Phi, psi and omega in degrees: 000158182242098178244158181226145173225135180252123178258115183265353183053037176081009184266359181293153182277156179306129179088346180246084185289167176299323178299314179293321176297320178298316178297322175299317176299319181295325181275352183247349181227126181272112188260010176291144182307315180298323181288320176298317178298321178292307185295327181262004181048053184288345180267004181267147181280075184232017189289329178300314180292325180279339182279338182277139175059037173084151181270346188237154180080020181253153178285127175297147176206163179243131177220128182051040175081000181253137180265128178256136175067035182298338180291349178273350178296134178279132173257118184284112180245017184296339182299332182287337180296331182261357179276147174286161177305315182295325178293320178292317178300320178296315180296319180296317179298319177298330184263006188304317178301317178295319178302318182290339177272342182262332189225149172232122178254000000 
């Protein structure tokens, strides 16, 4: 199963609980194994370049049609910071079916 828990160490904003932040992650990131393989292009022959000098903290780039270090791309979730708790809960509820296809808790 693919479950996620977000630890905010008490930094979450009022009304945006760690549970709600976890739900935001679930509607924005597809954690199915096949989706991870697709999104990270794990079936492409690029391991020599990604194995050198660490896998993290590198600038993403495209070479010969392959994207390297795509996991370093920032996904902008700042829209949730200005949303009310009820608006976030409503969006999560609207996306519940999608969450259930991407995640299993």
